[in-house]
C-alpha positions in Angstrom: 0.3 -0.3 0.0 1.2 3.4 -1.2 1.4 5.9 1.7 -0.6 9.1 1.1 2.1 12.1 0.4 2.3 15.1 1.7 3.4 17.4 -0.6 2.7 17.8 -4.6 6.0 18.1 -6.3 5.0 19.4 -9.4 3.0 21.9 -7.7 5.6 22.9 -5.3 8.3 23.2 -7.9 5.8 25.3 -10.3 5.3 27.6 -7.4 9.1 28.2 -6.6 9.7 28.9 -10.0 7.0 31.6 -10.4 8.3 33.1 -7.0 11.9 33.8 -8.3 10.3 36.0 -10.9 9.0 38.2 -8.5 10.4 37.2 -4.7 9.7 38.1 -1.5 13.0 37.2 0.2 13.4 39.0 3.7 12.7 35.8 5.8 15.6 34.2 3.4 17.8 37.1 4.2 16.9 36.5 8.0 17.9 32.5 7.3 20.8 33.4 5.5 22.2 35.9 8.9 22.0 33.1 11.0 23.6 30.2 9.1 26.0 32.4 9.0 26.5 33.6 12.6 26.3 29.6 14.0 29.3 29.7 10.9 31.3 31.7 12.5 30.6 30.1 16.1 32.2 26.9 15.0 35.5 28.8 13.9 35.9 25.9 11.1 36.8 26.2 7.8 34.4 24.6 4.7 35.8 23.7 1.6 33.0 21.4 -0.4 30.2 22.5 0.8 26.4 21.2 -0.9 22.7 23.2 -0.9 19.7 21.5 -0.9 16.2 22.6 -1.2 14.8 26.5 -2.3 18.3 27.8 -2.8 17.7 31.6 -3.3 20.5 34.4 -3.7 20.5 35.0 0.0 21.7 31.9 0.7 23.0 31.1 -2.3 25.5 34.3 -1.7 27.2 33.1 1.3 28.3 29.6 -1.0 29.1 31.0 -4.2 31.3 27.7 -4.9 28.8 24.8 -3.3 27.2 21.9 -5.2 23.4 21.7 -5.2 20.5 19.1 -5.4 17.0 20.2 -5.8 14.8 18.6 -2.5 13.5 15.6 -4.5 12.7 12.2 -2.6 16.1 10.6 -4.2 18.9 13.7 -3.3 21.4 14.2 -6.7 24.4 14.5 -4.3 27.5 12.6 -4.6 29.5 12.3 -0.8 32.5 14.1 0.3 31.1 17.1 1.1 31.8 19.0 4.7 28.9 20.9 4.6 25.5 20.7 3.8 22.7 22.6 4.1 19.3 21.8 3.5 17.0 25.3 3.2 13.6 25.7 3.0 12.5 22.1 1.8 12.6 20.1 5.1 9.0 21.2 5.9 7.6 20.3 2.3 9.2 16.5 2.3 7.2 13.7 2.7 10.0 12.0 4.6 11.9 14.5 6.3 14.4 11.9 8.1 15.5 10.2 4.2 16.6 13.6 3.3 18.5 14.1 6.6 19.8 10.2 6.2 20.8 11.3 2.6 22.8 14.6 3.6 24.5 12.8 5.9 25.5 10.0 4.1 27.0 12.8 1.5 29.3 14.2 4.7 32.4 13.2 5.7 33.1 12.1 9.0 32.8 14.9 11.4 31.5 16.9 8.5 28.4 19.6 9.4 24.3 19.6 8.1 22.8 22.8 8.9 18.8 22.9 8.1 16.6 25.2 7.8 13.0 25.1 7.5 9.3 26.8 8.7 8.1 25.2 11.5 6.3 25.6 14.9 4.2 29.1 14.8 4.7 29.8 11.5 1.2 31.5 9.7 -0.7 30.3 13.2 -3.0 33.3 12.5 -3.5 32.9 9.2 -4.3 28.7 10.0 -6.7 29.9 12.9 -8.9 32.9 10.9 -9.0 30.5 7.6 -10.5 27.5 9.9 -13.0 29.5 11.2 -14.2 31.2 8.3 -14.5 28.0 6.2 -16.5 26.3 8.9 -18.6 29.3 9.1 -19.0 29.6 5.6 -19.6 25.6 4.5 -19.2 23.8 7.9 -16.3 21.8 7.7 -12.1 22.5 6.5 -9.8 21.7 3.6 -6.5 21.6 3.9 -5.3 24.8 2.8 -2.1 25.3 5.3 1.0 23.3 5.2 0.7 21.6 9.1 3.9 22.7 11.1 5.8 20.9 12.8 7.1 21.4 16.4 10.3 22.3 17.4 11.2 19.2 20.0 9.9 16.3 17.4 12.1 17.8 14.6 15.4 17.9 17.0 14.5 14.6 17.5 14.7 13.5 13.7 18.1 14.8 13.6 19.3 11.9 16.1 17.0 9.4 14.3 19.0 10.7 11.2 22.1 9.1 12.5 23.4 12.6 13.1 25.8 13.6 16.2 25.6 16.5 18.6 21.9 17.4 17.7 21.0 21.2 18.4 17.2 22.7 17.2 16.5 26.0 17.8 14.2 28.6 16.7 13.9 32.1 15.6 10.0 34.1 15.4 9.5 36.9 13.3 6.5 38.6 13.6 5.4 40.6 10.4 3.1 43.7 9.9 0.6 43.5 6.8 -1.3 46.3 6.2 -4.5 43.5 4.5 -4.4 39.6 3.6 -3.8 40.0 -0.1 -0.3 42.0 0.7 0.2 38.6 3.2 -0.6 36.5 0.3 1.4 37.8 -2.0 4.4 37.6 0.4 3.7 33.8 0.3 3.5 33.3 -3.8 7.2 35.3 -3.6 8.5 32.7 -1.5 7.0 30.0 -3.0 5.4 29.0 0.1 1.4 28.7 -1.2 -0.8 25.9 -0.9 1.2 22.9 -2.7 -0.6 20.0 -0.4 -1.4 17.1 -2.1 -4.8 16.4 -0.7 -5.6 20.2 -1.2 -9.2 20.8 -3.0 -8.3 22.5 -6.5 -12.0 23.5 -6.9 -13.0 27.3 -6.8 -13.2 28.2 -2.9 -16.3 29.9 -1.8 -17.0 33.5 -2.7 -16.8 35.3 0.2 -14.4 32.9 2.4 -11.2 35.6 2.3 -13.1 38.2 2.9 -14.5 36.2 6.0 -11.0 35.2 6.7 -9.6 38.9 6.6 -12.6 40.2 8.7 -11.6 37.5 11.0 -8.1 38.1 11.1 -8.9 41.8 11.6 -11.1 41.1 15.3 -8.6 38.5 16.3 -5.0 39.4 15.1 -4.4 43.2 14.3 -2.4 45.2 15.9 -3.0 49.3 17.8 -2.4 50.1 14.5 -4.6 47.5 12.7 -2.2 45.9 11.0 -2.4 42.1 10.5 0.2 40.3 12.5 2.0 37.1 11.0 4.0 34.7 13.1 6.7 33.2 11.1 9.1 30.4 12.7 12.3 29.6 11.5 13.5 26.3 13.0 17.3 25.8 12.6 18.5 21.9 12.9 22.4 21.4 13.1 24.1 18.0 13.3 27.4 16.1 12.6 29.0 13.3 10.6 29.6 11.1 13.2 33.5 10.9 13.6 36.2 9.1 16.2 37.4 12.7 17.0 34.4 14.7 18.3 33.7 14.5 22.2 31.8 12.0 23.4 29.0 12.5 26.5 30.5 11.0 29.6 28.8 7.3 31.1 26.7 8.3 34.2 28.7 8.0 37.6 32.0 9.1 36.0 31.9 12.3 37.3 35.3 13.2 39.2 33.3 16.4 41.3 30.1 16.7 42.9 27.8 19.3 41.2 27.1 21.0 44.8 31.1 21.4 45.4 30.6 23.7 42.2 28.0 25.5 43.3 29.0 26.2 46.2 26.2 24.3 48.1 24.7 21.8 50.8 24.0 18.7 48.8 20.5 17.2 50.2 19.2 14.0 49.7 15.5 13.6 48.0 14.8 12.0 51.0 15.3 14.9 52.9 
């Protein structure tokens, strides 16, 4: 039995191609800045990077000589890379662990993986307003906004993919919009409109988006009347296993008591 697919790849690639003509890349700029910050903290030179996914100029400029692979189910990525950056594709992946496993296999020992994706609270206001509007008008819901993974679950995927020293962190960004149409325009410019496989392809109810905007204004407008939209960028990092990496100490192997280090008296749980 074939598993149901989350993403209509043909629609997603068409949307990304359309987005390149009128791009909205301010969040990609933020992602590029965060990626560069993480690389600076590592203090390690990367000479054979590879990029995967929806790679736009802000991230591409960081790695002018990088190899590239689309985020298809099977990555077109040979091994021997010391850095793999998977950008804005994992939230659309039918098999995100598979994407990360393939990324790990493309890394040399102690090579670094960085993934950036939309997750968590992204578009929580739009999701709530759309759901209420559609329920009012039709009595039901249809899939219109991509479901978002939780940072704790996403962090677990890094370890399950066989990457060492996994870290997951996020940055929430609130954007103000004068109206719903401007928000939709930005989503089109990001290539992040509806590409769900089970989306309804029929014309939506005539009043759906007007009712959605009315609800949005009532529930999520700021004091100046602007619609607020949350975007949460989640960053996943890990390393291809290597014998040279630090290993966690085994339980009971500590040489000093934590109480001594903190300068406090140790009290047992019974006390």
